[in-house]
C-alpha positions in Angstrom: 44.8 -94.7 -155.4 47.6 -93.1 -153.0 47.2 -90.1 -155.1 43.6 -89.3 -154.7 43.6 -90.1 -150.7 46.4 -87.1 -150.3 44.2 -85.0 -152.3 40.8 -85.5 -150.4 43.3 -85.0 -147.3 44.4 -82.1 -148.4 40.7 -80.7 -149.3 39.9 -81.6 -146.1 42.5 -79.8 -144.3 41.7 -76.6 -146.6 38.5 -77.1 -145.4 39.2 -76.7 -141.7 41.5 -73.9 -141.9 38.7 -71.9 -143.7 36.3 -73.2 -141.0 38.8 -72.0 -138.3 39.8 -68.9 -140.0 36.1 -67.9 -139.7 35.4 -69.2 -136.5 38.5 -67.0 -135.5 36.7 -63.7 -137.0 33.3 -64.4 -135.7 35.0 -64.8 -132.3 36.7 -61.4 -132.8 33.7 -59.8 -133.7 31.9 -61.2 -130.7 35.0 -60.3 -128.6 35.2 -56.9 -129.3 31.2 -56.1 -129.2 31.7 -57.7 -125.5 34.5 -55.7 -124.7 32.9 -52.2 -126.0 29.7 -53.7 -123.8 32.0 -54.1 -120.8 33.6 -50.8 -121.0 30.4 -48.9 -121.2 28.7 -50.9 -118.5 31.7 -49.5 -116.9 31.8 -45.9 -117.7 28.1 -45.8 -117.2 28.9 -47.3 -113.6 31.4 -44.4 -112.8 29.0 -42.1 -114.1 25.9 -43.3 -112.4 28.6 -43.4 -108.8 29.6 -39.9 -109.8 26.2 -38.6 -110.1 25.0 -39.8 -107.0 27.9 -38.3 -105.3 26.2 -34.9 -107.1 23.1 -35.9 -105.8 23.7 -36.1 -102.0 26.1 -33.0 -102.3 23.2 -31.1 -103.7 20.6 -32.0 -101.3 23.2 -31.4 -98.3 23.3 -28.1 -99.3 19.7 -27.5 -99.8 19.5 -28.5 -96.5 22.2 -26.1 -95.2 20.3 -23.1 -97.0 16.9 -24.3 -95.4 18.7 -24.2 -92.1 20.5 -20.9 -92.8 19.2 -18.9 -95.4 21.9 -16.9 -96.9 22.2 -15.7 -100.2 25.9 -17.7 -100.3 24.1 -20.9 -99.3 21.3 -19.9 -101.6 24.2 -19.7 -104.5 26.1 -22.6 -103.3 22.6 -25.1 -103.7 21.7 -24.1 -106.8 25.3 -24.4 -108.3 25.0 -27.9 -106.6 21.3 -28.6 -108.3 22.7 -27.4 -111.8 25.9 -29.7 -111.7 23.0 -32.7 -111.9 23.4 -34.5 -115.2 21.5 -38.0 -115.5 18.9 -37.6 -112.2 15.3 -37.9 -113.3 13.6 -34.3 -113.7 11.1 -35.1 -111.3 13.5 -35.3 -108.8 15.2 -32.3 -110.0 12.2 -30.3 -110.2 11.0 -31.2 -106.3 15.1 -29.8 -105.0 14.4 -26.9 -107.2 11.4 -26.1 -105.7 13.0 -26.2 -102.4 15.4 -23.8 -103.4 12.7 -21.5 -105.2 11.2 -21.2 -101.6 14.1 -20.0 -99.6 15.2 -17.8 -102.2 11.6 -15.6 -102.3 12.6 -15.3 -98.6 16.2 -14.2 -99.0 14.4 -11.4 -101.3 11.8 -10.5 -99.0 14.4 -9.9 -95.9 17.0 -8.1 -98.4 14.0 -5.6 -99.7 13.2 -5.0 -96.0 16.4 -4.5 -94.8 17.2 -1.4 -97.8 13.8 0.1 -97.0 14.8 0.1 -93.3 18.3 1.4 -94.7 16.7 4.4 -96.9 14.1 5.4 -94.4 16.9 5.7 -91.7 18.6 7.8 -94.4 15.6 9.9 -94.8 15.2 10.7 -91.4 18.7 11.7 -91.1 18.9 13.8 -94.0 15.1 15.0 -94.9 15.1 15.5 -98.6 12.9 14.8 -101.5 15.5 12.9 -103.1 15.8 10.7 -100.2 12.4 10.9 -99.7 11.6 9.3 -103.1 14.5 6.9 -102.9 12.8 5.0 -99.4 9.2 5.1 -101.1 10.6 3.1 -104.0 12.3 1.1 -101.3 9.2 0.6 -99.5 7.1 -0.4 -102.4 8.9 -3.5 -102.6 8.7 -4.8 -99.2 6.3 -8.0 -99.5 5.4 -8.0 -95.3 2.2 -6.0 -94.8 3.3 -4.6 -91.1 6.9 -4.3 -92.0 5.5 -2.0 -95.1 2.8 -0.3 -93.4 5.5 0.8 -90.3 7.9 2.2 -92.4 5.3 4.1 -94.4 4.5 5.6 -91.5 7.9 6.8 -90.8 8.2 8.0 -94.2 5.1 9.8 -94.2 6.0 11.3 -90.9 8.9 13.3 -92.7 6.8 13.7 -95.7 4.8 16.0 -93.6 8.2 18.0 -92.2 9.4 18.5 -95.6 5.9 19.5 -96.7 6.0 22.4 -93.6 9.4 23.7 -94.1 8.5 24.5 -97.9 5.6 25.8 -96.9 7.6 27.9 -94.3 9.8 28.8 -97.0 7.1 30.4 -99.3 5.3 32.0 -97.0 9.2 33.5 -96.2 9.6 34.5 -99.1 6.6 36.5 -99.9 6.8 38.3 -96.7 10.0 39.1 -97.7 9.1 40.3 -101.0 5.7 42.5 -100.5 7.3 45.7 -100.3 9.1 44.9 -103.9 5.8 44.4 -105.1 6.0 40.7 -105.7 2.7 38.8 -105.6 2.8 35.6 -103.5 1.4 33.9 -106.8 4.6 35.0 -108.2 6.8 33.8 -105.6 5.0 30.6 -105.6 5.9 30.2 -109.5 9.1 31.0 -108.7 9.6 28.3 -105.8 8.2 25.6 -108.2 10.2 26.4 -111.2 13.2 26.1 -108.6 12.2 23.5 -106.5 15.4 21.8 -107.3 17.5 24.8 -105.7 18.1 24.8 -102.2 17.4 28.7 -101.7 15.8 31.2 -103.8 17.1 34.7 -104.5 14.7 37.9 -104.2 16.0 41.2 -104.9 15.8 43.6 -101.9 14.2 46.6 -103.1 15.9 50.3 -102.2 15.1 51.4 -98.5 15.2 55.8 -98.5 16.2 56.7 -95.1 13.7 58.6 -93.0 16.2 61.8 -92.8 15.8 62.2 -96.3 12.3 61.8 -96.6 11.7 64.2 -94.2 13.9 66.7 -95.6 12.1 66.8 -99.1 8.5 66.9 -97.6 9.7 70.3 -95.8 11.2 71.8 -98.7 8.5 70.9 -101.1 5.1 69.8 -100.1 2.7 68.8 -103.3 5.4 68.9 -105.7 7.4 65.9 -106.8 10.1 65.7 -104.0 13.7 64.4 -105.2 15.4 62.2 -103.0 18.6 61.4 -102.1 19.0 58.9 -105.5 18.3 61.0 -108.3 16.7 58.0 -109.7 13.9 57.9 -107.0 11.0 60.6 -107.0 8.3 60.8 -104.4 5.2 62.3 -104.6 3.7 63.6 -101.0 0.3 65.2 -100.7 -0.3 68.4 -98.8 -2.7 67.1 -95.8 -2.9 70.1 -93.9 -5.3 73.2 -95.2 -3.9 76.6 -96.7 -4.0 79.6 -94.8 -7.1 81.1 -97.0 -8.9 78.0 -96.6 -8.2 78.5 -92.5 -9.5 81.6 -92.2 -12.6 81.0 -94.3 -13.5 78.2 -91.9 -12.7 80.6 -89.0 -15.4 82.8 -90.6 
C-alpha cells in the first residue's frame, strides 16, 4: 500500500513539473511578445517625436521663405519639407503649395532681373547678337508692365541698328557706283556678309586729269593710250572740221 502511494505522488509530481514547464514556456512567449511590443511602441514614439520636430522645422522654413523670398530660403524650405517621412500627404501637399507659390514669384523676379541686364548690355553695345539675347530674355518676363517697358527700350535700339545698317549699305553703294557695282549687288553682298563687321569693295583705278588731257590733245577720234598700258580711252571729236566750218560759212 505504501508503495502505491509513492508512485501516485511521483505521478502527481511529474504532472506538476510538466505544468510548470508549460507555464514557463507560455510566460516566456508572452514576455517576449510584450517586450517586442513595448520596444516597437518606444521606437514609434521616438519616430513620432522626431517627425514632429521635422514638421516644425519645415513650417518655420516656409514662414521664413514667405517673409524673405530668396533662392536660398526656397532651397532650405524645400529640403525641410522633403525630409518629412510619416506626415500625412494632405499636410505635405498644403506645405508644398505654399512653397510653389513663392517659387513662381522668385522665378519671375529672376527673369525680370536678367532681362534688365540684357537690355542694358544691348544699349551699351548695340549689336545683333545682343539684340537677339535681350529679346529672348524679355520673352521670359511674365509681368506685362515690365515686359512692355523693356520691349520699348529694345525697339529703340533696334531702330538705331537698322538705321546704321541702312547707312552702311548706302555708303557702300555710293563708293561702288563708279566701279559699276549696282545697288542690288551691294545689297546681296551685305546680306551674305551680314555677320562681318566690314565689307571690302575694291576701289576702281583713277586716271589723273593731266594724263587724259594729254591723250585727248595728241589724238582725237582715235583710241588714246593712257599712262597705264592696260587702260584705253575713246574720246569723240566734238569740234567741227575745217571743211565743215567753211561750208557753214558759205
